[in-house]
C-alpha positions as CSV (number, residue, x, y, z in Angstrom):
1,M,0.0,0.0,0.0
2,I,2.9,2.4,0.8
3,S,4.6,1.8,-2.5
4,K,1.4,2.3,-4.4
5,Y,0.8,5.5,-2.4
6,I,4.2,6.8,-3.4
7,G,3.6,5.9,-7.0
8,D,0.2,7.7,-7.0
9,L,1.9,10.8,-5.6
10,R,4.4,10.8,-8.4
11,R,1.7,10.5,-11.0
12,E,-0.4,13.2,-9.3
13,F,2.4,15.7,-9.2
14,A,4.0,14.9,-12.5
15,G,4.4,18.1,-14.4
16,Y,3.4,20.2,-11.4
17,N,4.3,23.9,-11.8
18,G,3.5,27.3,-10.5
19,A,0.3,27.7,-12.5
20,K,-1.1,24.5,-10.9
21,L,0.0,25.7,-7.5
22,V,-1.9,28.9,-7.9
23,K,-5.0,26.9,-8.9
24,D,-4.7,24.7,-5.9
25,L,-4.3,27.7,-3.6
26,M,-7.3,29.6,-5.0
27,A,-9.4,26.5,-4.9
28,G,-8.3,25.9,-1.3
29,V,-9.4,29.5,-0.3
30,T,-12.7,29.0,-2.0
31,V,-13.3,25.7,-0.2
32,A,-12.3,27.3,3.1
33,A,-15.0,30.0,2.6
34,V,-17.6,27.2,2.2
35,A,-16.2,25.2,5.1
36,L,-15.9,27.9,7.7
37,P,-19.6,28.4,8.6
38,L,-20.2,24.7,8.3
39,A,-17.3,23.8,10.6
40,L,-18.6,26.2,13.2
41,A,-22.2,25.0,12.9
42,F,-21.3,21.2,12.9
43,G,-19.1,21.7,15.9
44,I,-21.9,23.2,17.9
45,S,-24.6,20.8,16.6
46,S,-22.5,17.8,17.4
47,G,-22.7,18.7,21.1
48,A,-19.2,20.1,21.4
49,D,-18.5,23.8,20.5
50,A,-17.6,25.9,17.5
51,A,-13.9,25.6,18.3
52,A,-14.1,21.8,18.1
53,G,-15.6,22.1,14.6
54,L,-12.8,24.4,13.4
55,V,-10.1,22.1,14.9
56,T,-11.7,19.1,13.1
57,A,-11.7,21.0,9.8
58,V,-8.0,22.1,10.3
59,I,-6.5,18.9,11.6
60,G,-8.8,16.4,9.9
61,G,-8.8,18.2,6.7
62,F,-5.0,18.4,6.5
63,V,-4.1,14.9,7.6
64,M,-6.8,13.2,5.6
65,S,-5.8,15.2,2.4
66,V,-2.2,14.1,2.8
67,L,-3.0,10.4,3.2
68,S,-6.2,10.4,1.0
69,G,-6.8,7.7,-1.6
70,A,-7.7,10.4,-4.1
71,S,-6.3,13.8,-5.2
72,Y,-9.6,15.6,-4.7
73,Q,-11.1,14.5,-1.4
74,V,-11.7,17.3,1.2
75,S,-12.6,16.1,4.7
76,G,-13.9,17.7,7.9
77,P,-17.0,17.7,10.2
78,T,-20.2,16.9,8.4
79,G,-23.9,17.1,9.0
80,A,-24.4,13.4,8.8
81,M,-21.9,12.8,11.6
82,T,-23.6,15.3,13.9
83,A,-26.7,13.2,13.7
84,V,-24.8,10.4,15.4
85,L,-22.9,12.6,17.8
86,I,-25.9,14.4,19.3
87,A,-27.1,11.4,21.2
88,L,-23.6,10.2,21.9
89,V,-22.5,13.4,23.6
90,A,-25.8,13.6,25.5
91,K,-25.2,10.1,26.8
92,S,-21.5,9.9,27.4
93,G,-20.2,13.5,27.4
94,L,-17.3,14.9,25.4
95,R,-14.8,12.5,26.9
96,G,-17.0,9.6,25.8
97,M,-17.2,11.1,22.3
98,F,-13.4,11.4,22.2
99,V,-12.8,7.8,23.2
100,T,-15.5,6.6,20.7
101,C,-13.9,8.6,17.9
102,L,-10.5,7.1,18.7
103,I,-12.0,3.5,18.5
104,A,-13.9,4.4,15.3
105,G,-10.6,5.6,13.8
106,A,-8.9,2.4,14.6
107,L,-11.8,0.4,13.1
108,L,-11.5,2.5,9.9
109,L,-7.8,1.9,9.8
110,L,-8.3,-1.8,10.1
111,C,-10.9,-1.7,7.3
112,G,-8.4,-0.1,5.1
113,V,-5.6,-2.4,6.0
114,F,-7.8,-5.5,5.4
115,R,-9.0,-4.0,2.1
116,L,-12.7,-3.7,3.0
117,G,-13.2,-0.6,0.9
118,R,-15.7,-2.4,-1.3
119,L,-18.2,-2.9,1.5
120,V,-20.2,0.1,0.6
121,E,-21.0,-1.5,-2.8
122,Y,-23.2,-4.0,-0.9
123,I,-25.5,-1.3,0.4
124,P,-28.5,-0.7,-1.9
125,I,-29.0,2.9,-3.2
126,P,-32.5,3.2,-1.6
127,V,-31.0,2.3,1.8
128,I,-28.4,5.0,1.4
129,T,-31.0,7.5,0.3
130,G,-33.2,6.6,3.2
131,F,-30.5,7.0,5.8
132,T,-29.4,10.3,4.2
133,T,-32.9,11.6,4.5
134,G,-33.2,10.3,8.1
135,I,-29.9,12.1,9.0
136,A,-31.2,15.2,7.3
137,L,-34.4,15.0,9.5
138,V,-32.3,14.5,12.7
139,I,-30.1,17.5,11.8
140,A,-33.0,19.8,11.0
141,L,-35.0,18.7,14.1
142,G,-31.9,19.1,16.2
143,Q,-31.7,22.8,15.3
144,I,-35.1,23.8,16.8
145,D,-33.6,25.0,20.1
146,N,-30.9,27.1,18.6
147,L,-33.0,28.3,15.7
148,L,-36.0,29.4,17.8
149,G,-34.3,30.0,21.2
150,T,-36.3,27.2,22.9
151,A,-35.1,24.6,25.4
152,S,-35.6,20.8,25.4
153,A,-34.5,17.8,27.4
154,G,-33.5,14.2,26.5
155,E,-30.8,12.3,24.6
156,S,-32.5,11.4,21.4
157,I,-34.3,13.6,18.9
158,L,-37.6,12.0,19.7
159,E,-37.1,12.5,23.4
160,K,-36.3,16.2,22.9
161,L,-39.4,16.6,20.7
162,G,-41.5,15.0,23.4
163,S,-40.0,17.2,26.1
164,Y,-41.6,20.3,24.6
165,F,-45.0,19.0,25.8
166,A,-43.7,18.7,29.3
167,I,-41.6,21.8,29.7
168,G,-43.3,24.1,27.2
169,F,-42.3,25.6,23.9
170,H,-41.2,29.2,24.4
171,V,-39.8,31.0,21.3
172,N,-37.2,33.8,21.3
173,L,-38.5,36.1,18.6
174,A,-35.1,37.6,18.0
175,S,-33.6,34.2,17.4
176,A,-36.4,33.1,15.2
177,L,-36.1,36.3,13.1
178,I,-32.3,36.0,12.6
179,G,-32.7,32.2,11.8
180,A,-35.5,32.9,9.4
181,C,-33.5,35.6,7.6
182,T,-30.5,33.3,7.4
183,I,-32.6,30.5,5.8
184,A,-34.3,33.0,3.4
185,L,-30.9,34.5,2.3
186,M,-29.5,31.0,1.6
187,L,-32.5,30.0,-0.5
188,I,-32.7,33.2,-2.6
189,W,-29.0,33.7,-3.1
190,P,-28.3,33.4,-6.8
191,R,-26.4,30.2,-7.7
192,K,-23.9,32.1,-9.9
193,W,-23.0,34.4,-6.9
194,N,-22.8,31.3,-4.6
195,A,-20.0,30.0,-6.8
196,R,-17.9,33.0,-5.8
197,V,-19.2,33.9,-2.4
198,P,-21.0,31.2,-0.4
199,A,-24.4,32.3,0.8
200,S,-23.8,30.6,4.2
201,L,-20.7,32.8,4.7
202,V,-22.6,36.0,3.8
203,A,-25.4,35.0,6.1
204,I,-23.3,34.4,9.2
205,V,-21.3,37.6,8.5
206,L,-24.5,39.7,8.3
207,A,-26.0,37.9,11.4
208,T,-22.8,38.6,13.4
209,L,-22.9,42.3,12.4
210,A,-26.5,42.6,13.4
211,V,-25.8,41.1,16.8
212,S,-22.8,43.3,17.3
213,L,-24.7,46.4,16.5
214,F,-28.2,45.8,18.0
215,R,-27.3,43.4,20.9
216,P,-30.4,41.3,20.8
217,A,-30.9,38.7,23.6
218,V,-29.8,35.7,21.6
219,A,-27.3,32.9,22.3
220,T,-23.9,33.3,20.6
221,V,-20.8,31.2,19.9
222,G,-18.8,32.8,22.6
223,E,-15.0,32.7,23.0
224,I,-13.0,30.6,20.6
225,P,-9.4,29.8,21.7
226,R,-6.6,31.0,19.4
227,S,-5.2,27.5,19.4
228,I,-5.7,24.1,17.7
229,L,-5.0,22.3,20.9
230,L,-8.2,22.7,22.9
231,S,-8.5,22.5,26.7
232,Q,-11.3,19.9,26.3
233,R,-9.5,17.1,24.6
234,L,-8.5,13.5,25.0
235,R,-5.4,12.7,27.0
236,F,-3.7,9.3,27.2
237,G,-4.4,9.3,30.9
238,D,-8.1,9.3,30.2
239,L,-8.0,5.9,28.5
240,S,-9.0,2.9,30.4
241,L,-9.0,-0.5,28.7
242,G,-11.8,-1.8,30.8
243,E,-14.3,0.7,29.6
244,L,-13.4,0.6,25.9
245,P,-16.0,-2.2,25.1
246,G,-18.8,0.0,26.3
247,Y,-17.9,2.5,23.6
248,L,-17.8,0.0,20.8
249,P,-21.5,0.3,19.6
250,G,-21.1,4.0,19.1
251,A,-17.7,3.5,17.5
252,L,-19.3,1.1,15.0
253,S,-21.9,3.7,14.1
254,I,-19.3,6.4,13.6
255,A,-17.0,4.0,11.6
256,A,-19.9,2.8,9.4
257,L,-21.0,6.3,8.7
258,A,-17.4,7.5,7.9
259,L,-16.9,4.5,5.6
260,I,-20.1,5.1,3.7
261,E,-19.9,8.9,3.5
262,S,-16.2,9.0,2.5
263,L,-16.5,6.3,-0.2
264,L,-19.7,7.7,-1.6
265,C,-18.1,11.1,-1.8
266,A,-15.0,9.5,-3.5
267,S,-17.2,7.7,-6.0
268,S,-19.2,10.8,-6.8
269,A,-16.1,13.0,-7.1
270,A,-14.4,10.4,-9.2
271,R,-17.1,10.8,-11.8
272,M,-16.9,14.6,-11.7
273,K,-13.1,14.7,-12.1
274,K,-12.9,11.5,-14.2
275,E,-10.1,10.2,-12.0
276,G,-10.0,7.0,-10.0
277,Y,-9.4,6.6,-6.3
278,D,-8.0,3.9,-3.9
279,A,-10.9,3.0,-1.5
280,D,-8.7,1.2,1.0
281,R,-6.2,4.0,1.3
282,E,-9.1,6.4,1.7
283,L,-10.2,4.4,4.7
284,V,-6.7,4.4,6.1
285,S,-6.6,8.2,5.9
286,Q,-10.0,8.5,7.6
287,G,-8.8,6.1,10.3
288,V,-5.6,8.0,11.0
289,G,-7.3,11.4,11.0
290,N,-10.1,10.3,13.4
291,M,-7.5,8.7,15.7
292,L,-5.6,12.0,15.9
293,L,-8.6,14.3,16.3
294,P,-9.6,13.5,19.9
295,F,-6.2,14.4,21.1
296,F,-6.7,18.0,19.7
297,G,-10.3,18.3,20.9
298,G,-11.9,17.7,17.5
299,V,-15.0,15.7,16.6
300,P,-15.2,12.7,14.1
301,A,-14.7,13.7,10.5
302,T,-15.4,12.2,7.1
303,A,-14.8,13.3,3.5
304,A,-17.5,15.9,2.6
305,I,-19.1,15.9,-0.9
306,A,-20.0,19.6,-0.6
307,R,-16.4,20.7,0.0
308,T,-15.0,18.2,-2.4
309,S,-17.3,19.2,-5.3
310,V,-16.4,22.9,-4.6
311,A,-12.7,22.0,-4.8
312,I,-13.1,20.3,-8.1
313,K,-15.3,23.0,-9.6
314,S,-12.9,25.7,-8.4
315,G,-10.1,24.1,-10.4
316,G,-8.3,22.2,-7.7
317,Q,-5.4,20.1,-9.2
318,T,-4.0,18.0,-6.4
319,R,-4.5,17.1,-2.7
320,L,-2.8,20.4,-1.9
321,T,-6.2,22.0,-2.3
322,G,-7.5,20.2,0.8
323,M,-4.3,21.1,2.7
324,F,-4.5,24.8,1.7
325,H,-8.2,24.8,2.8
326,S,-7.1,23.6,6.2
327,L,-4.3,26.2,6.5
328,V,-6.7,29.0,5.6
329,L,-9.2,27.9,8.3
330,L,-6.3,27.8,10.7
331,L,-5.5,31.4,9.9
332,C,-9.2,32.3,10.4
333,A,-9.2,30.5,13.8
334,L,-6.1,32.5,14.9
335,A,-7.0,35.9,13.5
336,L,-10.8,36.0,13.6
337,S,-11.6,34.3,16.9
338,P,-12.7,37.7,18.6
339,V,-15.2,38.2,15.7
340,F,-16.7,34.8,16.2
341,R,-17.7,35.7,19.7
342,N,-20.8,37.5,18.5
343,L,-21.8,34.9,15.9
344,P,-25.5,33.9,16.8
345,L,-26.3,30.2,17.2
346,C,-29.6,30.8,15.5
347,A,-27.8,31.8,12.3
348,L,-25.7,28.7,12.4
349,A,-28.8,26.7,13.0
350,G,-30.4,28.3,9.9
351,V,-27.3,27.3,7.9
352,L,-27.7,23.7,9.0
353,V,-31.5,23.6,8.3
354,V,-30.8,24.6,4.6
355,T,-27.8,22.1,4.5
356,A,-30.1,19.3,5.8
357,W,-32.6,20.1,3.1
358,R,-30.0,20.1,0.3
359,M,-28.3,16.9,1.4
360,N,-31.3,14.8,0.4
361,D,-31.0,12.9,-2.8
362,W,-34.1,14.5,-4.3
363,E,-33.6,13.0,-7.8
364,N,-33.8,9.4,-6.5
365,I,-36.6,10.3,-4.1
366,R,-38.7,11.8,-6.9
367,Q,-38.0,8.7,-9.0
368,Y,-39.1,6.3,-6.3
369,F,-42.4,8.0,-5.5
370,G,-43.0,9.4,-9.0
371,K,-42.8,6.0,-10.6
372,K,-44.4,4.2,-7.6
373,L,-41.4,1.8,-7.2
374,K,-42.7,-0.3,-4.3
375,G,-39.4,-2.0,-3.5
376,P,-37.2,1.1,-3.3
377,I,-40.0,3.0,-1.4
378,V,-40.2,0.4,1.3
379,K,-36.4,0.3,1.7
380,F,-36.2,4.1,1.7
381,L,-39.0,4.6,4.3
382,V,-37.8,1.8,6.7
383,T,-34.2,3.1,6.7
384,M,-35.3,6.7,7.1
385,A,-37.6,5.9,10.0
386,A,-35.0,3.7,11.7
387,T,-32.4,6.4,11.4
388,V,-34.6,8.9,13.2
389,A,-35.9,6.4,15.8
390,F,-32.8,4.4,16.5
391,D,-29.2,4.8,15.3
392,L,-27.3,4.7,12.0
393,T,-25.9,1.2,12.4
394,L,-29.3,-0.4,13.2
395,A,-30.9,1.7,10.4
396,I,-28.5,0.4,7.8
397,L,-28.8,-3.2,9.0
398,L,-32.6,-2.9,8.9
399,G,-32.5,-1.3,5.5
400,I,-30.2,-4.1,4.1
401,A,-32.5,-6.7,5.8
402,V,-35.5,-5.3,4.1
403,A,-33.6,-5.0,0.8
404,L,-32.7,-8.7,1.1
405,V,-36.3,-9.7,1.8
406,V,-37.5,-7.7,-1.2
407,F,-34.8,-9.2,-3.4
408,L,-35.7,-12.8,-2.3
409,I,-39.4,-12.2,-3.0
410,R,-38.6,-11.0,-6.5
411,V,-36.1,-13.6,-7.5
412,S,-38.2,-16.4,-6.0
413,R,-40.8,-15.9,-8.7
414,L,-41.0,-19.4,-10.2
415,E,-42.8,-20.2,-13.4
416,V,-43.8,-23.9,-13.8
417,T,-45.9,-25.0,-16.8
418,S,-46.6,-28.4,-18.2
419,S,-47.8,-29.8,-21.5
420,R,-48.2,-33.0,-23.4
421,V,-45.6,-33.8,-26.1
422,E,-46.3,-31.9,-29.4
423,N,-44.8,-32.5,-32.8
424,G,-44.8,-28.7,-33.4
425,K,-42.2,-28.2,-30.7
426,M,-39.7,-30.6,-32.2
427,H,-36.6,-29.0,-33.8
428,L,-34.2,-31.9,-34.3
429,C,-36.4,-34.0,-36.7
430,E,-39.8,-34.1,-38.2
431,R,-40.8,-37.6,-37.0
432,D,-44.0,-38.2,-35.1
433,V,-43.5,-38.1,-31.3
434,E,-47.0,-37.4,-30.1
435,G,-48.1,-41.0,-30.6
436,P,-45.2,-42.9,-29.0
437,C,-44.9,-40.4,-26.2
438,R,-48.6,-39.8,-25.6
439,N,-48.2,-40.7,-21.9
440,A,-45.3,-38.3,-21.3
441,V,-45.6,-34.8,-19.8
442,V,-43.0,-32.1,-20.2
443,V,-42.7,-29.7,-17.2
444,Y,-41.0,-26.4,-18.0
445,I,-39.4,-24.7,-15.0
446,T,-38.1,-21.1,-15.2
447,G,-36.4,-19.2,-12.4
448,P,-33.9,-19.9,-9.7
449,L,-34.7,-22.9,-7.4
450,F,-33.9,-22.3,-3.7
451,F,-35.3,-22.5,-0.2
452,V,-37.9,-19.8,-0.7
453,N,-39.7,-21.4,-3.6
454,S,-38.9,-25.1,-3.2
455,G,-42.3,-25.6,-1.6
456,K,-44.0,-24.1,-4.6
457,L,-42.0,-26.3,-6.9
458,I,-43.3,-29.5,-5.1
459,R,-46.8,-28.2,-5.2
460,E,-46.7,-27.5,-8.9
461,L,-45.1,-30.9,-9.7
462,G,-47.8,-32.6,-7.6
463,R,-50.4,-31.3,-10.0
464,V,-48.8,-33.3,-12.9
465,E,-51.0,-36.4,-13.2
466,G,-52.2,-39.0,-15.8
467,C,-48.8,-39.9,-17.3
468,D,-46.1,-42.5,-17.0
469,T,-43.1,-40.3,-17.8
470,V,-42.3,-36.8,-16.4
471,I,-39.7,-34.7,-18.3
472,L,-38.3,-31.8,-16.3
473,S,-37.0,-29.1,-18.6
474,I,-34.8,-26.9,-16.4
475,R,-32.9,-24.9,-19.0
476,G,-34.4,-21.7,-17.5
477,V,-33.1,-22.5,-14.0
478,P,-29.9,-20.5,-13.5
479,L,-29.1,-21.8,-10.0
480,I,-30.3,-24.3,-7.4
481,D,-29.6,-24.7,-3.7
482,I,-29.6,-27.7,-1.3
483,S,-33.2,-27.1,-0.3
484,A,-34.5,-27.3,-3.9
485,V,-32.2,-30.4,-4.6
486,T,-33.7,-32.1,-1.5
487,A,-37.2,-31.3,-2.8
488,L,-36.4,-32.7,-6.2
489,S,-34.9,-35.8,-4.6
490,D,-38.2,-36.4,-2.6
491,Y,-40.1,-36.0,-5.8
492,C,-37.9,-38.5,-7.6
493,E,-38.7,-41.0,-4.8
494,A,-42.4,-40.3,-5.1
495,C,-42.3,-40.9,-8.9
496,A,-40.4,-44.1,-8.4
497,E,-43.0,-45.4,-5.9
498,R,-45.8,-44.6,-8.4
499,G,-44.0,-46.2,-11.3
500,I,-43.4,-42.9,-13.1
501,Q,-40.1,-42.5,-15.1
502,L,-38.4,-39.2,-14.6
503,A,-35.9,-37.4,-16.8
504,V,-34.1,-34.0,-16.6
505,C,-33.3,-32.0,-19.6
506,G,-31.3,-28.8,-20.4
507,A,-29.5,-28.4,-17.0
508,Q,-27.0,-25.6,-17.0
509,D,-23.5,-26.4,-15.9
510,R,-23.8,-24.7,-12.5
511,V,-27.0,-26.5,-11.8
512,L,-25.6,-29.9,-13.0
513,E,-22.6,-29.4,-10.8
514,K,-24.8,-28.8,-7.8
515,L,-26.9,-31.9,-8.6
516,R,-23.7,-34.0,-8.7
517,E,-22.5,-32.4,-5.5
518,C,-25.7,-33.4,-3.7
519,E,-25.7,-36.9,-5.3
520,L,-29.0,-36.5,-7.1
521,Y,-27.2,-37.0,-10.4
522,D,-26.0,-40.4,-9.3
523,K,-29.3,-41.2,-7.7
524,L,-31.2,-40.8,-11.0
525,G,-28.3,-42.1,-13.1
526,A,-26.5,-40.4,-16.0
527,R,-29.0,-41.8,-18.6
528,R,-31.8,-39.7,-17.1
529,F,-30.0,-36.4,-18.0
530,Y,-30.3,-35.0,-21.5
531,R,-29.1,-31.8,-23.2
532,S,-32.5,-31.1,-24.5
533,V,-36.1,-32.3,-24.6
534,D,-35.8,-33.0,-28.3
535,R,-32.9,-35.4,-27.9
536,L,-34.8,-37.3,-25.1
537,L,-38.0,-37.6,-27.2
538,V,-36.0,-38.9,-30.2
539,E,-34.5,-41.5,-28.1
540,M,-37.8,-42.4,-26.5
541,C,-39.3,-43.0,-29.9
542,G,-36.3,-45.0,-31.0
543,C,-36.3,-47.0,-27.8
544,A,-39.9,-48.0,-27.6
545,G,-40.8,-45.6,-24.9
546,N,-37.8,-46.3,-22.6
547,V,-36.1,-43.2,-21.3
């Protein structure tokens, strides 16, 4: 992996010159302008503070860019991750979140080392779309307190929503007004302007000016330390081996989300830039970054499609774009921390509400519901509901389970038809077969044979009566499992007891191999297997009705 990394770096920087350096620098500045308000907002919404978000963007963004499996990935705190961290911080505190982040980083590192980068390919798109929408709902609902100046209690989003009925729902009009203006500005800001000056940055600058001038009674970010080594951070003395297993479920959720989000980002960006990526090395970079972040006071990070796409569209050439973005954010943290003191939380909440709306895969959602695709709709809704009600890991597992059930139902569709022998279906010769084979029935089976439909197979074969020979045409059977082989074996025994001769025609190589493996081939005998029904019928006519 190291030699491949060095080789990729050589190819990436081959022919690198001053012009490309300028492009990387300018793209890095542009990405930083987009990332700044998001880093502050995601830091707060994750249950930490704005400084933690900035540290994550600086340290995580730099380290992950250096080690990334692609030249274009830009990493940092993301909205999807905050949806997991909200409940985690409420339950275990910041120290618990730091330890969980460290374990998640180690899991990601192991996934990369053991080359598990293709795992994301086994998650159906409707499941990914469903959990993305579920996360968007968690993010949006989690901003109600900061957006409207209200207060809630509880660990999960559902508990917080329920607490409003117990403790009341008291809106701060100033917070609501600033939040609403932030949302409106981001929605009406022209797209062509947004490419140069992000609407989110304009919104938080205007909101900060308004609070500094008019001093409304709204919650603000407060002091941000001029350092990337925060006072609230993980120290080696905080680690206890005995308590690590208790953090494993949360770590699995964080690692699963980081794996999915980073690799989906890489896949999408690869299509945009028309350049490949190394999935396993990307997981290594995410793992190393997330193992380092807790020791600086940062929150878990992943590759972010919003920042990555901005980097590509802004002309970024190499991984230096992500590194420059982090350095620019570091300068902002050091130079502008007094300005951030008056940044209202309601404005950051407004930024996150719009971000949550935009992170939905609306194209796929419209396709599912517009075309009434029942399977994708079920997977989407189950995963979305599970993401809101439970946690990400369980939501993905439920979504995959539903997808498997839907898949099994669809592939288990078995078509079984039967007919008497007809001269019109003969292709090898024109001789009469209807007379000599008048007591034979051909059963045509189409579809995979496995445990789900083996019962149906036996029921359909049981309806075949009034004959002394049954010919099973299984050319349309692409695969067969042990349950179906067992069912066929039972049917063979039943035919033998009733004096009915049985033959099998047109078995594909994979099916024939399975029949041999399960000894049904030997049980029936090689003379009972034919390449086609035609060949069998010709032999039957030539052999006075013997198969």
